[in-house]
TIMIBA-851433 format. One record per atom (N, C-alpha, C): residue in three letters; x, y, z. Coordinates in steps of 0.001 Angstrom, whole numbers, padded with zeros to 6 digits, always signed. Example, Ala and Ser with C-alpha at 12.3 -4.5 7.8 and 13.67 -1.06 7.14 Angstrom:
residues 2
Ala+013190-005690+007800;Ala+012300-004500+007800;Ala+013200-003300+007800;Ser+012850-002250+007080;Ser+013670-001060+007140;Ser+012900+000030+007870;
***
This chain:
residues 287
Met+000854-001200+000000;Met+000000+000000+000000;Met+000882+001238+000000;Thr+000552+002195-000825;Thr+001292+003449-000892;Thr+000563+004513-000099;Val+001210+005058+000916;Val+000631+006130+001717;Val+001537+007338+001608;Pro+001038+008474+001123;Pro+001866+009657+000978;Pro+002509+010045+002295;Thr+003781+010429+002234;Thr+004498+010766+003460;Thr+003878+011941+004184;His+003282+012901+003443;His+002676+014041+004110;His+001418+013658+004869;Ala+000854+012476+004549;Ala-000331+012030+005276;Ala+000040+011536+006656;Leu+001305+011090+006828;Leu+001755+010588+008116;Leu+002699+011592+008742;Ser+002282+012826+008826;Ser+003105+013900+009340;Ser+003339+013733+010822;Ser+004299+014429+011333;Ser+004704+014291+012731;Ser+003771+015061+013646;Lys+002545+014559+013777;Lys+001566+015170+014671;Lys+001638+014426+015995;Ser+002640+014779+016803;Ser+002936+014005+018004;Ser+001819+014037+019028;Lys+000913+015004+018931;Lys-000126+015140+019940;Lys-001384+014348+019616;Val-001432+013741+018443;Val-002613+012967+018079;Val-002228+011520+017808;Lys-003224+010647+017858;Lys-002991+009234+017631;Lys-004012+008717+016629;Pro-003746+007557+016039;Pro-004691+007015+015045;Pro-006053+006735+015668;Arg-007074+006685+014828;Arg-008421+006357+015288;Arg-008442+004959+015909;Pro-009185+004783+016987;Pro-009382+003427+017511;Pro-010258+002637+016569;Arg-010270+001315+016729;Arg-010974+000460+015777;Arg-012468+000743+015717;Trp-013079+001174+016839;Trp-014526+001400+016812;Trp-014904+002672+016057;Leu-013906+003509+015727;Leu-014151+004696+014916;Leu-013654+004517+013481;Lys-013425+003261+013084;Lys-013016+002952+011710;Lys-013988+001945+011121;Ala-014367+002161+009882;Ala-015399+001344+009246;Ala-015058-000136+009218;Leu-013771-000454+009083;Leu-013356-001852+009010;Leu-012706-002323+010296;Gly-012802-001529+011350;Gly-012187-001907+012617;Gly-010680-001993+012501;Leu-010104-003118+012907;Leu-008653-003308+012834;Leu-008195-003719+011438;Glu-009161-004039+010574;Glu-008814-004456+009219;Glu-008463-003244+008343;Ser-007752-003525+007264;Ser-007442-002518+006241;Ser-007993-003008+004905;Pro-008167-002114+003941;Pro-008579-002582+002609;Pro-007613-003656+002110;Pro-008113-004699+001481;Pro-007230-005791+001032;Pro-006188-005326+000025;Glu-005037-005964+000073;Glu-003956-005622-000854;Glu-004320-005987-002294;Ser-005148-006998-002448;Ser-005582-007392-003788;Ser-007029-007841-003731;Leu-007738-007625-004835;Leu-009135-008036-004952;Leu-009489-008112-006431;Gln-010713-008535-006702;Gln-011193-008606-008078;Gln-012358-007641-008263;Ile-012334-006922-009374;Ile-013439-006047-009770;Ile-013928-006534-011121;Ala-015187-006963-011168;Ala-015764-007537-012392;Ala-014906-008683-012918;Gly-014344-009476-011987;Gly-013552-010640-012363;Gly-012107-010363-012717;Val-011687-009096-012700;Val-010316-008723-013065;Val-009523-008408-011806;Pro-008317-008988-011639;Pro-007523-008709-010427;Pro-007037-007258-010379;His-007074-006688-009199;His-006589-005326-008952;His-005730-005343-007698;Arg-004756-004458-007669;Arg-003905-004322-006482;Arg-004066-002934-005885;Leu-003960-002879-004570;Leu-004104-001620-003851;Leu-002963-000675-004210;Arg-003334+000534-004556;Arg-002318+001541-004891;Arg-002223+002623-003827;Glu-003375+003084-003316;Glu-003349+004147-002302;Glu-004632+004128-001477;Leu-004484+004328-000187;Leu-005638+004493+000697;Leu-006002+005966+000730;Phe-007242+006300+000337;Phe-007688+007679+000337;Phe-008129+008122+001725;Lys-008973+007326+002362;Lys-009404+007641+003720;Lys-010012+006407+004362;His-010036+006430+005696;His-010664+005353+006456;His-011283+005992+007687;Asp-012582+006317+007563;Asp-013259+006981+008663;Asp-014341+006069+009239;Ser-015274+006652+009965;Ser-016307+005855+010609;Ser-017278+005226+009624;Trp-017433+005830+008449;Trp-018433+005373+007491;Trp-017895+004376+006489;Ala-016670+004583+006032;Ala-016144+003715+004971;Ala-014631+003868+004846;Ala-014033+002872+004227;Ala-012634+002943+003811;Ala-012641+003056+002294;Thr-011986+004084+001772;Thr-011985+004337+000330;Thr-010549+004250-000179;Ala-010341+003440-001213;Ala-008979+003202-001695;Ala-008940+003153-003216;Leu-007745+003395-003742;Leu-007502+003360-005186;Leu-006844+002037-005544;Tyr-007394+001366-006557;Tyr-006857+000089-007015;Tyr-006480+000179-008491;Glu-005553-000685-008890;Glu-005061-000671-010277;Glu-005022-002092-010823;Asn-005486-002265-012070;Asn-005431-003591-012681;Asn-004135-003752-013475;Pro-003867-004925-014007;Pro-002586-005142-014717;Pro-002371-004228-015919;Glu-003454-003701-016486;Glu-003322-002786-017643;Glu-003137-001334-017217;Gly-003067-001092-015927;Gly-002873+000264-015430;Gly-004147+001065-015263;Val-005320+000421-015413;Val-006598+001111-015235;Val-006869+001278-013744;Leu-007214+002497-013344;Leu-007448+002808-011940;Leu-008937+002812-011622;Arg-009268+002276-010457;Arg-010648+002274-009983;Arg-010666+002548-008486;Val-011761+003159-008044;Val-011935+003481-006625;Val-012883+002459-006016;Val-012473+001899-004891;Val-013307+000945-004164;Val-013628+001537-002793;Lys-014909+001536-002482;Lys-015378+002047-001198;Lys-015948+000888-000401;Leu-015330+000607+000748;Leu-015759-000478+001618;Leu-016517+000129+002787;His-017822-000020+002761;His-018670+000601+003769;His-018571-000132+005107;Arg-019183+000457+006120;Arg-019065+000015+007508;Arg-019284-001497+007670;Gln-018346-002139+008368;Gln-018461-003547+008700;Gln-018279-003800+010197;Ala-017445-003002+010833;Ala-017081-003249+012228;Ala-018178-002790+013184;Pro-018308-003448+014320;Pro-019273-003008+015335;Pro-018754-001774+016066;Val-019646-001097+016771;Val-019267+000042+017614;Val-019620-000310+019047;Leu-018585-000499+019847;Leu-018761-000832+021268;Leu-019717-002022+021438;Gly-019548-003019+020580;Gly-020355-004226+020660;Gly-021643-004193+019869;Leu-022014-003020+019347;Leu-023247-002896+018567;Leu-022963-003230+017105;Pro-023577-004291+016549;Pro-023297-004659+015156;Pro-023812-003605+014178;Leu-022958-003233+013214;Leu-023334-002217+012231;Leu-023058-002654+010796;Ala-022771-003936+010597;Ala-022542-004410+009236;Ala-023773-004193+008362;Trp-024956-004292+008974;Trp-026199-004074+008221;Trp-026262-002650+007671;Leu-025736-001685+008448;Leu-025744-000294+008002;Leu-024794-000110+006827;Gly-023632-000756+006892;Gly-022691-000676+005780;Gly-023261-001256+004504;Arg-023985-002370+004624;Arg-024613-002960+003440;Arg-025686-002034+002887;Arg-026395-001377+003786;Arg-027467-000478+003353;Arg-026911+000750+002626;Thr-025876+001394+003198;Thr-025304+002582+002553;Thr-024604+002211+001243;Ala-023976+001029+001209;Ala-023347+000578-000036;Ala-024403+000340-001106;Asn-025496-000294-000729;Asn-026567-000550-001694;Asn-027165+000756-002213;Asn-027300+001744-001314;Asn-027834+003040-001748;Asn-026902+003705-002755;Glu-025598+003679-002475;Glu-024644+004302-003390;Glu-024608+003571-004727;Arg-024644+002248-004675;Arg-024635+001450-005900;Arg-025886+001720-006739;Thr-027027+001776-006068;Thr-028290+002034-006759;Thr-028305+003413-007405;Leu-027774+004415-006684;Leu-027726+005774-007226;Leu-026859+005844-008475;Leu-025689+005197-008436;Leu-024797+005221-009594;Leu-025427+004500-010784;Glu-026150+003433-010516;Glu-026859+002750-011601;Glu-027945+003648-012189;His-028671+004319-011313;His-029781+005176-011742;His-029295+006374-012559;Leu-028096+006866-012235;Leu-027566+008050-012908;Leu-026580+007714-014025;Ala-026484+006456-014368;Ala-025532+006027-015396;Ala-025764+006776-016709;Gly-024663+007187-017311;Gly-024744+007882-018595;Gly-024687+009385-018493;Leu-024890+009938-017302;Leu-024816+011394-017144;Leu-023361+011836-017115;Gln-023063+012894-017859;Gln-021719+013456-017872;Gln-021416+014036-016499;Gly-020355+013538-015859;Gly-019998+014022-014533;Gly-020313+013037-013421;Ile-020857+011865-013794;Ile-021137+010803-012831;Ile-020228+009624-013153;Pro-019346+009214-012247;Pro-018460+008088-012548;Pro-019242+006787-012695;Ala-018817+005955-013623;Ala-019516+004704-013901;Ala-019142+003630-012886;Leu-020099+002779-012571;Leu-019806+001612-011747;Leu-018819+000712-012471;Ala-017943+000060-011700;Ala-016913-000772-012316;Ala-017211-002259-012210;Gly-018229-002640-011440;Gly-018574-004047-011326;Gly-018459-004552-009909;Pro-018919-005786-009659;Pro-018877-006347-008310;Pro-017450-006558-007803;Val-017290-006451-006491;Val-015987-006592-005845;Val-015944-007923-005096;Arg-014885-008675-005322;Arg-014688-009945-004633;Arg-013268-010042-004101;Val-013128-010666-002962;Val-011803-011003-002439;Val-011620-012512-002528;Ala-012535-013238-001963;Ala-012590-014694-002091;Ala-014026-015083-001815;Gly-014661-015671-002807;Gly-016051-016041-002607;Gly-017004-015078-003279;Pro-018192-014912-002699;Pro-019218-014064-003321;Pro-018854-012586-003286;Ala-019582-011792-004059;Ala-019347-010341-004102;Ala-019565-009736-002725;Leu-018723-008780-002376;Leu-018829-008103-001089;Leu-020016-007149-001112;Arg-020964-007348-000225;Arg-022184-006542-000216;Arg-021933-005130+000306;Asn-020825-004929+001017;Asn-020528-003597+001565;Asn-019564-002821+000674;Ala-019247-003357-000518;Ala-018254-002721-001389;Ala-018890-002145-002646;Val-018398-000979-003055;Val-018826-000333-004303;Val-017570+000081-005067;Ala-017467-000342-006308;Ala-016325+000027-007147;Ala-016806+000916-008283;Arg-016071+001991-008519;Arg-016417+002907-009609;Arg-015157+003293-010362;Glu-015362+003877-011538;Glu-014223+004345-012319;Glu-013561+005542-011626;Tyr-012252+005619-011751;Tyr-011483+006711-011154;Tyr-011562+007962-012025;Val-011765+009105-011399;Val-011793+010388-012099;Val-010511+011134-011759;Ala-009639+011298-012745;Ala-008391+012029-012528;Ala-008696+013513-012389;Gly-008216+014111-011331;Gly-008467+015531-011084;Gly-008221+015868-009631;His-008887+016906-009142;His-008708+017326-007754;His-010018+017915-007231;Pro-010217+017921-005913;Pro-011425+018522-005348;Pro-011440+020030-005578;Leu-012630+020572-005717;Leu-012789+022013-005931;Leu-012181+022788-004767;Gly-011295+023713-005074;Gly-010659+024523-004038;Gly-011486+025746-003680;Asn-011229+026275-002499;Asn-011920+027478-002057;Asn-011525+028655-002942;Arg-012506+029258-003602;Arg-012281+030390-004509;Arg-011393+030016-005701;Glu-011427+028742-006084;Glu-010650+028309-007247;Glu-011239+028909-008524;Ala-010378+029464-009348;Ala-010816+030101-010599;Ala-010994+029036-011675;Val-012134+028364-011644;Val-012407+027311-012625;Val-012783+027921-013971;Ser-012944+027068-014974;Ser-013237+027532-016328;Ser-014606+028205-016408;Asp-014837+028901-017506;Asp-016102+029615-017710;Asp-017298+028665-017759;Thr-017058+027434-018163;Thr-018169+026491-018331;Thr-018399+025586-017122;Phe-017484+025608-016159;Phe-017520+024629-015062;Phe-018857+024631-014323;Phe-019282+025774-013808;Phe-020502+025807-013006;Phe-021767+025696-013862;His-021692+026130-015108;His-022820+025901-016001;His-023028+024400-016199;Asp-021916+023676-016369;Asp-022004+022226-016546;Asp-022481+021546-015265;Leu-022005+022031-014117;Leu-022435+021446-012848;Leu-023920+021705-012619;Asn-024381+022881-012975;Asn-025796+023202-012856;Asn-026635+022284-013763;His-026148+022053-014973;His-026850+021155-015901;His-026905+019736-015340;Leu-025802+019290-014730;Leu-025765+017953-014136;Leu-026806+017821-013027;Leu-026893+018825-012154;Leu-027892+018784-011082;Leu-029313+018778-011647;Glu-029540+019574-012665;Glu-030874+019605-013278;Glu-031250+018233-013843;Glu-030296+017559-014489;Glu-030555+016236-015032;Glu-030804+015218-013919;Met-030064+015351-012808;Met-030297+014467-011663;Met-031695+014672-011103;His-032101+015930-010987;His-033428+016221-010448;His-034528+015703-011377;Lys-034272+015745-012683;Lys-035240+015185-013629;Lys-035403+013688-013426;Arg-034335+013051-012952;Arg-034391+011619-012656;Arg-034837+011367-011217;Arg-035426+012376-010609;Arg-035983+012271-009257;Arg-034912+011909-008218;Thr-033719+012465-008421;Thr-032598+012205-007526;Thr-032047+013517-006998;Val-031764+013561-005694;Val-031150+014740-005079;Val-029809+014327-004480;Tyr-028831+015223-004594;Tyr-027480+014883-004171;Tyr-027310+014969-002654;Val-027880+016007-002037;Val-027922+016205-000575;Val-026600+016701+000007;Asp-025450+016199-000492;Asp-024153+016453+000150;Asp-023298+017484-000592;Leu-023917+018401-001308;Leu-023158+019324-002155;Leu-022463+020425-001354;His-022790+020571-000072;His-022123+021609+000713;His-020638+021314+000888;Lys-020224+020063+000711;Lys-018813+019688+000842;Lys-018097+019879-000490;Arg-017131+020790-000518;Arg-016389+021021-001757;Arg-015598+019795-002187;Glu-015177+018959-001210;Glu-014378+017786-001563;Glu-015162+016743-002344;Asn-016493+016902-002411;Asn-017315+015990-003213;Asn-017432+016437-004665;Ile-016925+017627-004959;Ile-016960+018155-006332;Ile-015549+018053-006908;Ile-015382+017233-007919;Ile-014070+017031-008521;Ile-013922+017886-009782;Val-012784+018549-009888;Val-012419+019263-011116;Val-011532+018309-011910;Ser-012057+017772-012988;Ser-011306+016778-013753;Ser-010091+017419-014423;Glu-009226+016578-014979;Glu-008013+017085-015625;Glu-008321+017980-016815;Arg-009500+017807-017401;Arg-009881+018694-018509;Arg-010748+019859-018047;Gly-010884+019995-016699;Gly-011584+021144-016132;Gly-013080+020999-016004;Ala-013603+019788-016168;Ala-015041+019567-016084;Ala-015438+019108-014676;Pro-016685+019360-014258;Pro-017126+018947-012923;Pro-017542+017477-012876;Cys-017303+016861-011741;Cys-017730+015487-011509;Cys-018132+015361-010042;Leu-019195+014633-009770;Leu-019646+014402-008401;Leu-019286+012988-007966;Ile-018839+012868-006714;Ile-018528+011563-006139;Ile-019226+011456-004785;Asp-019219+010269-004217;Asp-019752+010018-002877;Asp-021268+010193-002806;Phe-021994+009121-003074;Phe-023456+009161-003140;Phe-024120+008378-002012;Gln-023412+008149-000909;Gln-023970+007263+000113;Gln-025193+007846+000823;Ile-025351+009183+000834;Ile-026546+009751+001467;Ile-027469+010432+000452;Ser-027157+010310-000837;Ser-028045+010866-001858;Ser-029351+010072-001882;Leu-030391+010670-002468;Leu-031723+010069-002428;Leu-032361+010049-003812;Thr-033031+008936-004111;Thr-033854+008832-005310;Thr-035292+008575-004892;Trp-036191+009394-005421;Trp-037611+009252-005097;Trp-038195+008097-005889;Pro-038844+007118-005246;Pro-039492+006030-005981;Pro-040589+006569-006902;Arg-040875+005838-007964;Arg-041885+006264-008923;Arg-043264+006421-008285;Trp-043541+005557-007290;Trp-044867+005581-006673;Trp-045035+006714-005667;Leu-043916+007384-005293;Leu-043972+008458-004299;Leu-043949+009810-004999;Pro-044968+010621-004840;Pro-044979+011944-005485;Pro-043789+012793-005029;Ser-043177+013484-005968;Ser-042062+014382-005631;Ser-042644+015703-005149;Gly-043084+015698-003918;Gly-043772+016839-003335;Gly-042841+017824-002667;Pro-043306+018483-001596;Pro-042534+019546-000937;Pro-041174+019102-000443;Leu-041061+017868+000097;Leu-039777+017419+000633;Leu-038742+017290-000477;Phe-039145+016728-001614;Phe-038211+016620-002738;Phe-037773+018008-003187;Arg-038720+018950-003263;Arg-038375+020305-003715;Arg-037422+020988-002740;Ile-037561+020712-001445;Ile-036640+021290-000463;Ile-035219+020761-000697;Phe-035088+019438-000901;Phe-033769+018864-001159;Phe-033183+019398-002468;Ala-034018+019496-003500;Ala-033542+019993-004794;Ala-033090+021449-004686;Arg-033858+022262-003975;Arg-033475+023664-003786;Arg-032220+023783-002929;Ser-032021+022848-002012;Ser-030781+022836-001222;Ser-029585+022561-002120;Asp-029734+021600-003051;Asp-028666+021364-004023;Asp-028342+022645-004785;Gln-029377+023346-005234;Gln-029164+024578-005995;Gln-028525+025668-005140;Tyr-028932+025755-003872;Tyr-028335+026767-002993;Tyr-026833+026520-002835;His-026452+025265-002569;His-025030+024979-002363;His-024237+025150-003657;Leu-024866+024847-004793;Leu-024214+025137-006070;Leu-023907+026625-006173;Met-024906+027479-005902;Met-024708+028919-006007;Met-023696+029430-004987;Lys-023655+028796-003816;Lys-022671+029188-002800;Lys-021252+028984-003319;His-020986+027819-003920;His-019658+027567-004483;His-019396+028469-005692;Trp-020436+028672-006497;Trp-020310+029527-007683;Trp-019939+030954-007267;Ala-020595+031454-006225;Ala-020331+032817-005763;Ala-018918+032968-005221;Arg-018392+031914-004623;Arg-017036+031976-004081;Arg-015983+031914-005180;Cys-016239+031044-006165;Cys-015218+030805-007180;Cys-015324+031724-008396;Arg-016562+032002-008833;Arg-016760+032837-010013;Arg-017876+033858-009803;Pro-017675+034793-008849;Pro-018702+035820-008639;Pro-018913+036689-009865;Asp-017899+036736-010748;Asp-018034+037522-011978;Asp-019092+036935-012904;Gln-019363+035633-012763;Gln-020356+034981-013606;Gln-021763+035052-013030;Cys-021887+034713-011737;Cys-023240+034598-011177;Cys-023768+035918-010635;Gly-022912+036913-010515;Gly-023370+038229-010072;Gly-023702+038306-008595;Ile-023304+037306-007815;Ile-023559+037288-006370;Ile-022254+036933-005673;Asp-021943+037627-004584;Asp-020743+037282-003830;Asp-021118+036469-002592;Ser-020111+036040-001854;Ser-020335+035180-000688;Ser-021159+035872+000388;Ile-020961+037169+000553;Ile-021704+037912+001577;Ile-023197+037919+001246;Glu-023518+038128-000024;Glu-024917+038137-000436;Glu-025541+036747-000275;Met-024755+035687-000550;Met-025271+034328-000406;Met-025635+034023+001044;Gln-024885+034593+001989;Gln-025202+034378+003402;Gln-026581+034922+003757;Lys-027002+035962+003040;Lys-028315+036548+003303;Lys-029442+035729+002676;Arg-029080+034813+001780;Arg-030082+034051+001042;Arg-030218+032606+001517;Ile-029665+032287+002671;Ile-029743+030914+003172;Ile-031202+030541+003416;Pro-031698+029474+002817;Pro-033094+029057+003027;Pro-033360+028718+004481;Trp-034616+028841+004893;Trp-034956+028634+006297;Trp-034667+027219+006762;Trp-034853+026232+005867;Trp-034641+024849+006301;Trp-033157+024546+006517;Ile-032277+025244+005782;Ile-030845+025075+006013;Ile-030452+025744+007325;Arg-031044+026902+007601;Arg-030796+027553+008903;Arg-031260+026658+010045;Ala-032424+026034+009865;Ala-032954+025147+010909;Ala-032045+023937+011101;His-031582+023371+009996;His-030683+022215+010071;His-029392+022580+010794;Arg-028866+023774+010531;Arg-027616+024189+011160;Arg-027763+024382+012665;Leu-028970+024717+013116;Leu-029184+024866+014561;Leu-028926+023561+015300;Val-029155+022445+014599;Val-028916+021129+015190;Val-027542+020598+014803;Ala-027190+020739+013515;Ala-025974+020123+012997;Ala-024706+020744+013559;Arg-024680+022065+013712;Arg-023451+022710+014178;Arg-023092+022337+015608;Pro-024044+022385+016569;Pro-023699+021935+017930;Pro-023251+020470+017962;Phe-023917+019611+017154;Phe-023533+018203+017107;Phe-022119+018057+016558;Arg-021790+018834+015504;Arg-020451+018774+014917;Arg-019402+019230+015920;Glu-019691+020306+016650;Glu-018737+020792+017641;Glu-018553+019788+018771;Leu-019663+019153+019186;Leu-019579+018138+020236;Leu-018720+016967+019773;Arg-018915+016553+018520;Arg-018123+015458+017959;Arg-016655+015826+017883;Arg-016363+017047+017468;Arg-014970+017486+017380;Arg-014306+017502+018756;Arg-015034+017991+019761;Arg-014482+018022+021112;Arg-014208+016623+021638;Leu-015114+015695+021312;Leu-014921+014309+021728;Leu-013661+013732+021095;Leu-013461+013990+019802;Leu-012280+013468+019118;Leu-011003+014100+019662;Val-011067+015363+020047;Val-009907+016012+020677;Val-009654+015384+022040;Arg-010727+015161+022812;Arg-010589+014552+024133;Arg-009992+013148+024039;Leu-010356+012425+022977;Leu-009813+011080+022771;Leu-008391+011099+022220;Gly-007900+012300+021862;Gly-006545+012427+021350;Gly-006394+012132+019883;Ile-007536+012004+019166;Ile-007504+011673+017744;Ile-007284+012918+016898;Arg-007786+014062+017377;Arg-007565+015341+016713;Arg-007000+016335+017715;Ser-006525+017454+017194;Ser-005961+018482+018065;Ser-006598+019830+017754;Gly-006261+020828+018560;Gly-006765+022176+018328;Gly-008269+022250+018421;Lys-008900+022740+017354;Lys-010356+022874+017311;Lys-011051+021612+016801;Gly-010279+020557+016587;Gly-010869+019288+016203;Gly-011171+019138+014729;Arg-010528+019928+013891;Arg-010779+019808+012459;Arg-010149+018531+011910;Val-010753+017995+010848;Val-010351+016689+010336;Val-008905+016676+009850;Glu-008406+017807+009370;Glu-007048+017826+008847;Glu-005988+017631+009932;Thr-006387+017678+011222;Thr-005424+017465+012310;Thr-005259+015987+012651;Glu-006010+015107+012004;Glu-005851+013680+012266;Glu-004513+013186+011724;Val-004068+012041+012249;Val-002813+011445+011791;Val-002859+011216+010286;Phe-004010+010716+009819;Phe-004162+010471+008387;Phe-005378+011221+007898;Ala-005179+012485+007516;Ala-006292+013282+006986;Ala-006699+012724+005636;Glu-008004+012792+005345;Glu-008486+012169+004130;Glu-007891+012808+002875;His-007760+011999+001838;His-007120+012368+000578;His-007680+013655-000010;Ala-008993+013814+000010;Ala-009624+014996-000590;Ala-009152+016274+000081;Leu-009030+016252+001406;Leu-008603+017446+002123;Leu-007141+017752+001855;Arg-006326+016716+001701;Arg-004924+016939+001365;Arg-004822+017573-000012;Asp-005633+017071-000958;Asp-005620+017612-002313;Asp-006095+019062-002341;Ile-007148+019374-001575;Ile-007654+020743-001525;Ile-006579+021681-001014;Lys-005888+021273+000044;Lys-004821+022115+000604;Lys-003733+022352-000427;His-003385+021295-001182;His-002352+021427-002210;His-002793+022402-003299;Val-004036+022284-003745;Val-004551+023175-004795;Val-004536+024623-004316;Glu-004980+024851-003086;Glu-005053+026218-002578;Glu-003674+026810-002339;Glu-002717+025981-001891;Glu-001346+026476-001720;Glu-000726+026831-003060;Arg-001037+026026-004082;Arg-000496+026277-005426;Arg-001068+027554-006013;Ala-002338+027832-005697;Ala-003003+029021-006250;Ala-002598+030304-005518;Ala-002121+030161-004286;Ala-001811+031352-003458;Ala-000585+032103-003999;
***
């Protein structure tokens, strides 16, 4: 396994996550596995948090694929393998439902180590690029294309939900937008009317799109970050009343456990996730 040296920086005040805060417990992603019957070897671990372990694999022809191994380990004796299978199935179903859309990575096939396909694993094609940086000066077409992608997803009765995270928006090597990480995205069944709740989620996707657009290309959208703060929908304000205290409580707990330092931000962990490392690199390069 290749782990970048900067990921294992000398953060003497923090320690690795305990097994109950890692999706695979004491296990690591396998060194080798099969995707759609083709052998692949582990090239790099992207992240291993409470929800999943995400890693990059390569086949003998040099084709790269991302494998996400959802939660398998119990938490303090409470079995959670069922949750990992559920989130993996949701992500797999979403990628199948959105297949063919420009900006959605294609599924790569079932994952096996030995025996039947792993129910907690999802393999997709690798998108070469980097996560969207804060105030990154992307191309003139980037946000127009991202807006079109969201509109097409909404037409398919699917909402992304997690667009507030810039690390979920990839700027490909040719400068086009791509979305990754669909474990909490939602697709409305055909029998369920896409009523007020669907419209709230869809409008939330649009709000977060405009928030990133205003930060990166205010010259295009005609709105800056300060103006966007005044336009936060009421349901997002309501969600933040609950989510922010919970996030701060979680950060304090991780600091108390010695897993993070300072204010408890994720980048202070021994092994900060790949997306955050890439974002920092992009922003340092742009500065």
